[in-house]
PASEBA-1860 file (N, C-alpha, C; in nm, 3 decimals):
! residues 266
1> XXXXXXXX> 8.012/2.758/8.326/8.160/2.753/8.360/8.172/2.790/8.508 ~ 8.266/2.724/8.579/8.297/2.767/8.711/8.358/2.909/8.713 ~ 8.287/3.007/8.782/8.333/3.136/8.787/8.468/3.154/8.842 ~ 8.495/3.079/8.953/8.623/3.091/9.026/8.740/3.042/8.927 ~ 8.715/2.948/8.851/8.820/2.901/8.754/8.819/2.995/8.636 ~ 8.713/3.035/8.592/8.712/3.136/8.476/8.796/3.263/8.507 ~ 8.779/3.315/8.627/8.840/3.441/8.657/8.957/3.417/8.755 ~ 9.006/3.297/8.769/9.122/3.269/8.842/9.113/3.340/8.983
9> XXXXXXXX> 9.007/3.309/9.050/8.980/3.379/9.184/9.067/3.321/9.294 ~ 9.126/3.411/9.373/9.198/3.376/9.492/9.141/3.442/9.611 ~ 9.124/3.364/9.718/9.065/3.424/9.845/9.163/3.400/9.952 ~ 9.207/3.507/10.017/9.308/3.488/10.124/9.280/3.579/10.239 ~ 9.349/3.570/10.352/9.317/3.662/10.463/9.220/3.590/10.563 ~ 9.165/3.683/10.654/9.072/3.620/10.756/8.942/3.582/10.697 ~ 8.905/3.466/10.721/8.777/3.414/10.664/8.661/3.489/10.718 ~ 8.672/3.540/10.848/8.552/3.611/10.905/8.564/3.759/10.897
17> XXXXXXXX> 8.662/3.809/10.820/8.686/3.950/10.819/8.597/4.021/10.704 ~ 8.596/4.158/10.716/8.523/4.226/10.613/8.602/4.205/10.472 ~ 8.523/4.204/10.363/8.570/4.163/10.240/8.626/4.284/10.157 ~ 8.746/4.263/10.106/8.808/4.357/10.012/8.838/4.290/9.880 ~ 8.788/4.346/9.778/8.806/4.286/9.631/8.908/4.373/9.567 ~ 9.010/4.320/9.515/9.115/4.392/9.449/9.105/4.360/9.290 ~ 9.097/4.466/9.213/9.078/4.450/9.068/9.187/4.526/8.992 ~ 9.249/4.448/8.901/9.365/4.507/8.825/9.319/4.585/8.703
25> XXXXXXXX> 9.415/4.659/8.646/9.383/4.744/8.529/9.422/4.671/8.393 ~ 9.434/4.757/8.290/9.469/4.705/8.161/9.607/4.646/8.156 ~ 9.616/4.540/8.085/9.746/4.471/8.063/9.803/4.408/8.188 ~ 9.729/4.389/8.297/9.786/4.345/8.420/9.713/4.225/8.465 ~ 9.733/4.181/8.592/9.660/4.068/8.648/9.668/4.089/8.799 ~ 9.613/3.991/8.877/9.613/4.012/9.029/9.750/4.014/9.085 ~ 9.846/3.971/9.022/9.988/3.975/9.082/10.030/4.114/9.107 ~ 9.968/4.209/9.039/10.009/4.360/9.060/9.971/4.401/9.203
33> XXXXXXXX> 9.899/4.329/9.276/9.866/4.373/9.419/9.944/4.300/9.518 ~ 10.039/4.220/9.479/10.102/4.130/9.578/10.175/4.214/9.686 ~ 10.213/4.327/9.664/10.299/4.403/9.763/10.215/4.465/9.874 ~ 10.086/4.480/9.842/9.991/4.535/9.949/9.906/4.427/10.009 ~ 9.888/4.315/9.951/9.805/4.209/10.009/9.840/4.179/10.148 ~ 9.973/4.163/10.186/10.004/4.123/10.320/9.949/4.221/10.425 ~ 9.951/4.341/10.392/9.896/4.453/10.492/9.751/4.440/10.507 ~ 9.681/4.383/10.417/9.529/4.367/10.427/9.486/4.236/10.489
41> XXXXXXXX> 9.560/4.131/10.471/9.513/4.001/10.509/9.506/3.986/10.656 ~ 9.576/4.060/10.734/9.565/4.047/10.876/9.430/4.072/10.945 ~ 9.354/4.164/10.883/9.222/4.194/10.928/9.115/4.171/10.837 ~ 9.149/4.150/10.701/9.042/4.152/10.600/9.043/4.020/10.521 ~ 8.934/3.977/10.475/8.925/3.878/10.377/8.939/3.935/10.232 ~ 9.046/3.892/10.170/9.090/3.967/10.040/9.053/3.867/9.924 ~ 8.987/3.924/9.828/8.952/3.851/9.707/9.025/3.914/9.595 ~ 9.098/3.829/9.518/9.164/3.863/9.397/9.119/3.795/9.282
49> XXXXXXXX> 9.128/3.850/9.159/9.068/3.774/9.041/9.141/3.836/8.914 ~ 9.136/3.769/8.809/9.178/3.814/8.670/9.056/3.841/8.579 ~ 9.048/3.950/8.511/8.942/3.963/8.418/8.954/3.854/8.310 ~ 8.850/3.809/8.247/8.864/3.718/8.142/8.949/3.779/8.028 ~ 9.052/3.703/7.993/9.142/3.749/7.894/9.282/3.804/7.954 ~ 9.279/3.804/8.085/9.408/3.844/8.154/9.457/3.741/8.245 ~ 9.582/3.745/8.283/9.651/3.661/8.380/9.614/3.512/8.363 ~ 9.565/3.453/8.464/9.542/3.311/8.465/9.399/3.276/8.443
57> XXXXXXXX> 9.323/3.367/8.381/9.187/3.344/8.354/9.168/3.243/8.241 ~ 9.035/3.191/8.223/9.008/3.101/8.115/8.985/3.180/7.984 ~ 9.092/3.182/7.895/9.090/3.262/7.774/8.974/3.221/7.680 ~ 8.934/3.090/7.688/8.830/3.038/7.611/8.693/3.109/7.634 ~ 8.678/3.172/7.753/8.557/3.241/7.789/8.553/3.381/7.732 ~ 8.660/3.431/7.672/8.672/3.575/7.614/8.586/3.578/7.489 ~ 8.521/3.691/7.473/8.461/3.723/7.347/8.471/3.873/7.328 ~ 8.494/3.910/7.197/8.511/4.051/7.169/8.376/4.121/7.189
65> XXXXXXXX> 8.266/4.067/7.164/8.136/4.135/7.183/8.113/4.168/7.332 ~ 8.147/4.084/7.426/8.133/4.107/7.568/8.220/4.208/7.619 ~ 8.349/4.206/7.581/8.446/4.287/7.640/8.486/4.414/7.548 ~ 8.393/4.444/7.465/8.419/4.565/7.382/8.363/4.692/7.459 ~ 8.304/4.663/7.582/8.260/4.774/7.668/8.289/4.750/7.807 ~ 8.299/4.850/7.891/8.329/4.828/8.029/8.226/4.745/8.100 ~ 8.108/4.745/8.048/7.996/4.672/8.108/8.038/4.514/8.118 ~ 8.113/4.463/8.016/8.153/4.326/8.018/8.245/4.302/8.127
73> XXXXXXXX> 8.333/4.383/8.158/8.428/4.363/8.262/8.352/4.384/8.403 ~ 8.254/4.477/8.407/8.175/4.497/8.530/8.098/4.370/8.553 ~ 8.051/4.304/8.456/7.985/4.175/8.478/8.072/4.072/8.532 ~ 8.205/4.068/8.490/8.294/3.976/8.557/8.293/4.000/8.707 ~ 8.294/4.129/8.753/8.303/4.159/8.890/8.172/4.111/8.964 ~ 8.054/4.135/8.898/7.930/4.094/8.965/7.931/3.941/8.965 ~ 7.980/3.870/8.859/7.975/3.732/8.861/8.058/3.678/8.972 ~ 8.184/3.735/8.999/8.263/3.693/9.105/8.192/3.708/9.238
81> XXXXXXXX> 8.140/3.831/9.259/8.083/3.867/9.385/7.954/3.772/9.410 ~ 7.868/3.747/9.299/7.763/3.649/9.317/7.815/3.512/9.356 ~ 7.924/3.464/9.283/7.962/3.324/9.312/8.013/3.304/9.451 ~ 8.068/3.414/9.509/8.117/3.412/9.649/8.019/3.463/9.747 ~ 7.905/3.507/9.696/7.798/3.559/9.785/7.847/3.669/9.867 ~ 7.908/3.766/9.812/7.977/3.871/9.888/7.865/3.982/9.912 ~ 7.867/4.039/10.026/7.774/4.150/10.062/7.849/4.269/10.112 ~ 7.825/4.390/10.058/7.883/4.518/10.095/8.034/4.506/10.093
89> XXXXXXXX> 8.088/4.445/10.001/8.238/4.432/9.983/8.300/4.578/9.953 ~ 8.416/4.599/9.987/8.494/4.715/9.946/8.564/4.677/9.820 ~ 8.528/4.747/9.720/8.600/4.721/9.581/8.712/4.816/9.553 ~ 8.829/4.759/9.537/8.952/4.836/9.509/8.995/4.826/9.368 ~ 8.968/4.930/9.283/9.002/4.918/9.137/9.117/5.004/9.098 ~ 9.212/4.948/9.028/9.319/5.029/8.973/9.292/5.070/8.832 ~ 9.319/5.198/8.812/9.308/5.257/8.675/9.170/5.236/8.625 ~ 9.155/5.171/8.502/9.019/5.161/8.448/8.926/5.083/8.530
97> XXXXXXXX> 8.983/4.996/8.623/8.898/4.917/8.708/8.826/5.006/8.806 ~ 8.866/5.127/8.831/8.795/5.216/8.916/8.667/5.241/8.861 ~ 8.653/5.268/8.729/8.523/5.293/8.663/8.452/5.155/8.641 ~ 8.523/5.057/8.627/8.449/4.924/8.621/8.375/4.898/8.752 ~ 8.443/4.931/8.862/8.381/4.918/8.995/8.253/5.010/9.001 ~ 8.259/5.123/8.948/8.141/5.211/8.954/8.016/5.146/8.887 ~ 8.053/5.079/8.776/7.945/5.016/8.691/7.896/4.884/8.761 ~ 7.985/4.819/8.822/7.943/4.686/8.900/7.860/4.734/9.019
105> XXXXXXXX> 7.893/4.844/9.093/7.811/4.891/9.196/7.676/4.931/9.152 ~ 7.659/4.988/9.031/7.530/5.022/8.984/7.448/4.893/8.955 ~ 7.513/4.797/8.893/7.446/4.669/8.854/7.402/4.585/8.977 ~ 7.491/4.591/9.083/7.468/4.499/9.202/7.507/4.580/9.328 ~ 7.412/4.673/9.360/7.448/4.759/9.480/7.451/4.690/9.614 ~ 7.393/4.578/9.622/7.397/4.494/9.738/7.528/4.422/9.762 ~ 7.611/4.417/9.654/7.735/4.346/9.655/7.860/4.438/9.689 ~ 7.841/4.571/9.668/7.955/4.666/9.682/7.910/4.773/9.778
113> XXXXXXXX> 7.982/4.787/9.884/7.950/4.878/9.989/8.038/5.001/9.996 ~ 8.151/4.998/9.929/8.241/5.109/9.931/8.340/5.090/9.816 ~ 8.398/5.204/9.765/8.488/5.191/9.654/8.624/5.262/9.691 ~ 8.732/5.206/9.646/8.864/5.273/9.644/8.910/5.279/9.493 ~ 8.926/5.394/9.453/8.978/5.424/9.315/9.128/5.454/9.312 ~ 9.208/5.368/9.264/9.352/5.392/9.259/9.387/5.445/9.119 ~ 9.440/5.568/9.118/9.464/5.640/8.991/9.358/5.631/8.885 ~ 9.237/5.668/8.921/9.120/5.649/8.820/9.124/5.758/8.714
121> XXXXXXXX> 9.048/5.730/8.608/9.015/5.824/8.503/8.884/5.792/8.443 ~ 8.788/5.876/8.457/8.660/5.841/8.391/8.653/5.870/8.247 ~ 8.755/5.948/8.200/8.765/5.984/8.049/8.910/6.028/8.018 ~ 8.974/5.966/7.924/9.109/5.996/7.895/9.132/6.117/7.803 ~ 9.031/6.145/7.735/9.035/6.251/7.626/8.983/6.391/7.681 ~ 9.064/6.490/7.649/9.027/6.624/7.689/8.890/6.665/7.630 ~ 8.816/6.741/7.694/8.686/6.792/7.647/8.667/6.927/7.702 ~ 8.567/6.993/7.653/8.548/7.141/7.702/8.535/7.133/7.846
129> XXXXXXXX> 8.626/7.206/7.911/8.634/7.218/8.055/8.681/7.102/8.132 ~ 8.725/7.003/8.067/8.773/6.875/8.126/8.911/6.840/8.070 ~ 9.004/6.819/8.163/9.133/6.773/8.118/9.153/6.632/8.151 ~ 9.155/6.548/8.048/9.168/6.406/8.066/9.317/6.352/8.058 ~ 9.398/6.447/7.993/9.542/6.413/7.977/9.584/6.384/7.839 ~ 9.486/6.363/7.744/9.519/6.325/7.606/9.417/6.401/7.512 ~ 9.465/6.429/7.394/9.383/6.477/7.284/9.324/6.356/7.215 ~ 9.218/6.368/7.141/9.159/6.263/7.064/9.271/6.209/6.965
137> XXXXXXXX> 9.351/6.293/6.908/9.448/6.252/6.822/9.558/6.170/6.897 ~ 9.591/6.212/7.015/9.688/6.128/7.096/9.634/5.990/7.109 ~ 9.508/5.973/7.143/9.455/5.836/7.171/9.446/5.761/7.043 ~ 9.412/5.831/6.936/9.410/5.759/6.797/9.547/5.706/6.758 ~ 9.654/5.785/6.796/9.790/5.745/6.762/9.831/5.637/6.853 ~ 9.795/5.647/6.979/9.830/5.539/7.079/9.777/5.404/7.030 ~ 9.642/5.406/7.001/9.582/5.282/6.956/9.622/5.226/6.825 ~ 9.665/5.312/6.735/9.717/5.261/6.605/9.860/5.205/6.625
145> XXXXXXXX> 9.932/5.264/6.715/10.068/5.207/6.742/10.054/5.075/6.807 ~ 9.965/5.061/6.897/9.939/4.931/6.971/9.894/4.825/6.874 ~ 9.805/4.865/6.785/9.746/4.756/6.693/9.858/4.722/6.592 ~ 9.944/4.813/6.556/10.046/4.786/6.456/10.150/4.697/6.499 ~ 10.190/4.717/6.632/10.310/4.642/6.689/10.297/4.629/6.844 ~ 10.212/4.550/6.890/10.178/4.540/7.038/10.303/4.525/7.113 ~ 10.387/4.438/7.087/10.508/4.412/7.172/10.594/4.538/7.179 ~ 10.618/4.595/7.055/10.692/4.722/7.050/10.631/4.827/7.129
153> XXXXXXXX> 10.499/4.849/7.121/10.424/4.948/7.189/10.442/4.920/7.344 ~ 10.434/4.797/7.384/10.444/4.763/7.530/10.581/4.804/7.579 ~ 10.681/4.774/7.504/10.819/4.803/7.548/10.838/4.959/7.562 ~ 10.768/5.033/7.476/10.780/5.178/7.474/10.697/5.247/7.593 ~ 10.571/5.200/7.590/10.480/5.269/7.681/10.480/5.219/7.827 ~ 10.505/5.101/7.850/10.494/5.048/7.989/10.594/5.130/8.087 ~ 10.710/5.149/8.049/10.796/5.242/8.134/10.740/5.373/8.159 ~ 10.682/5.430/8.045/10.624/5.567/8.067/10.508/5.564/8.164
161> XXXXXXXX> 10.424/5.463/8.151/10.305/5.458/8.234/10.346/5.432/8.377 ~ 10.450/5.348/8.395/10.498/5.327/8.527/10.568/5.446/8.598 ~ 10.639/5.522/8.512/10.715/5.631/8.568/10.829/5.578/8.645 ~ 10.887/5.653/8.734/11.004/5.605/8.820/11.121/5.559/8.733 ~ 11.171/5.631/8.641/11.279/5.587/8.551/11.401/5.548/8.632 ~ 11.424/5.600/8.755/11.537/5.565/8.833/11.521/5.417/8.886 ~ 11.407/5.359/8.871/11.381/5.220/8.909/11.335/5.141/8.792 ~ 11.429/5.114/8.699/11.391/5.050/8.572/11.316/4.920/8.586
169> XXXXXXXX> 11.344/4.850/8.692/11.278/4.719/8.726/11.129/4.728/8.728 ~ 11.075/4.845/8.763/10.932/4.859/8.764/10.876/4.865/8.628 ~ 10.943/4.945/8.542/10.890/4.942/8.401/10.912/4.807/8.339 ~ 11.014/4.736/8.370/11.033/4.608/8.312/10.915/4.506/8.350 ~ 10.876/4.524/8.479/10.768/4.437/8.525/10.640/4.456/8.452 ~ 10.617/4.593/8.430/10.484/4.625/8.366/10.498/4.587/8.208 ~ 10.610/4.603/8.153/10.638/4.562/8.013/10.609/4.410/7.998 ~ 10.662/4.331/8.092/10.641/4.190/8.092/10.503/4.147/8.106
177> XXXXXXXX> 10.432/4.230/8.189/10.283/4.196/8.213/10.208/4.224/8.080 ~ 10.232/4.345/8.019/10.167/4.381/7.901/10.198/4.264/7.797 ~ 10.318/4.230/7.775/10.360/4.140/7.668/10.307/4.000/7.696 ~ 10.273/3.968/7.815/10.206/3.842/7.841/10.061/3.824/7.805 ~ 10.005/3.944/7.769/9.863/3.938/7.732/9.847/3.920/7.573 ~ 9.755/3.836/7.537/9.725/3.813/7.394/9.705/3.945/7.328 ~ 9.779/3.967/7.211/9.764/4.095/7.145/9.631/4.132/7.100 ~ 9.550/4.031/7.050/9.409/4.051/7.009/9.324/4.097/7.122
185> XXXXXXXX> 9.341/4.030/7.240/9.266/4.070/7.358/9.306/4.208/7.398 ~ 9.436/4.233/7.409/9.488/4.363/7.445/9.429/4.470/7.363 ~ 9.420/4.452/7.243/9.377/4.561/7.144/9.223/4.582/7.181 ~ 9.146/4.491/7.211/9.006/4.520/7.251/9.006/4.590/7.381 ~ 9.077/4.542/7.477/9.070/4.599/7.617/9.124/4.746/7.605 ~ 9.231/4.767/7.520/9.278/4.904/7.508/9.183/5.009/7.460 ~ 9.111/4.964/7.346/9.010/5.048/7.290/8.894/5.075/7.379 ~ 8.852/4.968/7.458/8.755/4.978/7.552/8.797/5.079/7.666
193> XXXXXXXX> 8.916/5.073/7.706/8.971/5.152/7.816/8.981/5.301/7.771 ~ 9.064/5.324/7.671/9.105/5.458/7.636/8.990/5.545/7.559 ~ 8.890/5.474/7.505/8.779/5.540/7.442/8.659/5.552/7.534 ~ 8.665/5.499/7.665/8.554/5.506/7.744/8.529/5.643/7.801 ~ 8.408/5.673/7.838/8.370/5.797/7.898/8.266/5.768/8.005 ~ 8.315/5.763/8.135/8.225/5.728/8.244/8.196/5.840/8.340 ~ 8.217/5.968/8.286/8.195/6.073/8.366/8.052/6.084/8.429 ~ 7.956/6.059/8.349/7.824/6.057/8.395/7.791/5.955/8.495
201> XXXXXXXX> 7.857/5.843/8.480/7.835/5.729/8.583/7.878/5.762/8.725 ~ 7.967/5.865/8.733/8.014/5.905/8.866/7.895/5.956/8.957 ~ 7.794/6.012/8.889/7.680/6.067/8.961/7.605/5.960/9.032 ~ 7.624/5.831/8.993/7.538/5.724/9.050/7.608/5.674/9.177 ~ 7.729/5.716/9.212/7.809/5.675/9.330/7.755/5.740/9.457 ~ 7.704/5.649/9.552/7.648/5.699/9.674/7.714/5.621/9.793 ~ 7.815/5.553/9.772/7.879/5.480/9.879/8.011/5.549/9.923 ~ 8.068/5.521/10.034/8.182/5.583/10.072/8.294/5.551/9.966
209> XXXXXXXX> 8.368/5.649/9.928/8.469/5.634/9.823/8.607/5.699/9.850 ~ 8.706/5.633/9.825/8.841/5.684/9.841/8.908/5.700/9.699 ~ 8.957/5.823/9.673/9.016/5.847/9.538/9.174/5.860/9.576 ~ 9.246/5.771/9.518/9.394/5.783/9.535/9.459/5.829/9.412 ~ 9.533/5.935/9.419/9.611/5.984/9.303/9.760/5.996/9.337 ~ 9.847/6.013/9.242/9.984/6.031/9.271/10.023/6.173/9.231 ~ 10.133/6.219/9.280/10.187/6.353/9.265/10.201/6.384/9.117 ~ 10.249/6.279/9.044/10.268/6.287/8.906/10.233/6.161/8.832
217> XXXXXXXX> 10.141/6.171/8.731/10.091/6.055/8.665/10.053/6.093/8.516 ~ 10.118/6.036/8.431/10.101/6.079/8.283/9.957/6.029/8.235 ~ 9.913/5.925/8.299/9.783/5.859/8.255/9.664/5.933/8.317 ~ 9.671/5.961/8.442/9.573/6.029/8.516/9.625/6.137/8.595 ~ 9.641/6.256/8.525/9.690/6.368/8.603/9.602/6.417/8.711 ~ 9.652/6.504/8.797/9.584/6.547/8.924/9.461/6.612/8.890 ~ 9.439/6.675/8.776/9.316/6.734/8.740/9.202/6.635/8.733 ~ 9.237/6.516/8.689/9.140/6.404/8.683/9.095/6.360/8.826
225> XXXXXXXX> 9.202/6.350/8.913/9.157/6.310/9.056/9.078/6.416/9.113 ~ 9.101/6.545/9.089/9.011/6.655/9.135/8.869/6.647/9.084 ~ 8.856/6.611/8.950/8.730/6.597/8.891/8.652/6.482/8.948 ~ 8.705/6.364/8.967/8.641/6.248/9.028/8.599/6.282/9.176 ~ 8.689/6.343/9.249/8.649/6.373/9.382/8.534/6.477/9.383 ~ 8.529/6.576/9.304/8.420/6.669/9.301/8.287/6.611/9.249 ~ 8.300/6.509/9.168/8.181/6.438/9.118/8.119/6.346/9.211 ~ 8.193/6.299/9.313/8.135/6.207/9.402/8.138/6.274/9.547
233> XXXXXXXX> 8.021/6.322/9.587/8.012/6.394/9.717/8.063/6.319/9.838 ~ 8.051/6.180/9.827/8.089/6.104/9.946/8.237/6.065/9.940 ~ 8.311/6.116/9.849/8.445/6.065/9.831/8.552/6.150/9.921 ~ 8.665/6.080/9.937/8.775/6.136/10.002/8.894/6.129/9.903 ~ 8.968/6.236/9.886/9.083/6.242/9.792/9.213/6.245/9.870 ~ 9.297/6.146/9.835/9.428/6.145/9.899/9.533/6.146/9.788 ~ 9.632/6.230/9.800/9.737/6.243/9.703/9.859/6.172/9.771 ~ 9.900/6.060/9.704/10.017/5.984/9.757/10.145/6.053/9.714
241> XXXXXXXX> 10.238/6.036/9.799/10.381/6.093/9.781/10.447/5.984/9.683 ~ 10.392/5.980/9.559/10.442/5.881/9.472/10.424/5.933/9.326 ~ 10.497/5.872/9.231/10.486/5.911/9.091/10.452/5.781/9.011 ~ 10.402/5.811/8.890/10.366/5.703/8.806/10.219/5.666/8.828 ~ 10.170/5.560/8.745/10.038/5.525/8.733/10.003/5.396/8.830 ~ 10.103/5.340/8.883/10.091/5.212/8.959/10.148/5.221/9.096 ~ 10.090/5.300/9.188/10.151/5.319/9.322/10.145/5.189/9.401 ~ 10.065/5.093/9.372/10.066/4.971/9.445/10.199/4.892/9.425
249> XXXXXXXX> 10.268/4.925/9.314/10.404/4.874/9.291/10.517/4.973/9.332 ~ 10.501/5.100/9.293/10.611/5.193/9.319/10.612/5.242/9.463 ~ 10.489/5.255/9.521/10.487/5.302/9.663/10.390/5.214/9.749 ~ 10.414/5.085/9.760/10.314/5.004/9.820/10.282/5.022/9.969 ~ 10.375/5.067/10.044/10.350/5.105/10.189/10.252/5.216/10.196 ~ 10.280/5.327/10.120/10.190/5.449/10.129/10.048/5.403/10.071 ~ 10.049/5.325/9.972/9.918/5.280/9.920/9.842/5.200/10.013 ~ 9.902/5.104/10.075/9.840/5.022/10.171/9.791/5.095/10.286
257> XXXXXXXX> 9.872/5.196/10.331/9.841/5.270/10.451/9.710/5.356/10.428 ~ 9.707/5.416/10.297/9.589/5.498/10.267/9.462/5.409/10.263 ~ 9.470/5.286/10.193/9.365/5.205/10.196/9.310/5.159/10.327 ~ 9.412/5.118/10.415/9.377/5.078/10.547/9.313/5.192/10.630 ~ 9.368/5.302/10.620/9.302/5.418/10.690/9.155/5.436/10.650 ~ 9.129/5.426/10.523/8.987/5.439/10.471/8.911/5.319/10.526 ~ 8.958/5.201/10.517/8.882/5.082/10.563/8.845/5.093/10.711 ~ 8.939/5.139/10.792/8.918/5.155/10.937/8.816/5.271/10.964
265> XX> 8.794/5.353/10.871/8.690/5.469/10.891/8.560/5.426/10.859 ~ 8.534/5.308/10.791/8.398/5.262/10.760/8.321/5.214/10.869
END
């Protein structure tokens, strides 16, 4: 299958510029980056794509076996990089895609030369000495509610994840994005996301890394950002003056500026 069609790949910006790959999180697609893409395309070649099962990807290519682990999504990243013959690209991953980027860099180190982690979380469940933001019971209840009534869960949870209640249009956009995802595919992606534990994988990161966190984020609290930063010696931690889990939508100018500052330092 044509990888560019399978993953709905879009390439924009300067054809001769350094490459930046933008990867969306759970329940989303490449459209979530639209507010920061213009700031990047002036100097960079920007690659956007949808994971199989999301957005405009080829749904026929999805299988539960492959996407029941983050490795399946990381393989999507490697496939796109191979198809475009990318070298030393900067991978920008939102939410769970931050950890997917870590796995992709392990699998194909020649393809990814730097990482930008936007509101990352290597593990969502609290553990001894680690605050992930949720108890195991919280996650069990979240997944049970999602599986019982995905559309109802989306309408309730998306505004909470987005934050910024004074701007309800943001929560509505995320709700619509969630609701556009096939419930069976969303169920698998959610379990893969919220039950993942990539803390040990952070030790494999030896490329320049930017960790972007928000002042307040119910999905990835600041303790998580501090953990990721401490686990990656080559990382830089920036706290955006923003709230919620999707600063590329709620604070696009600040998000773009932080990413550009990092890119210019490479």
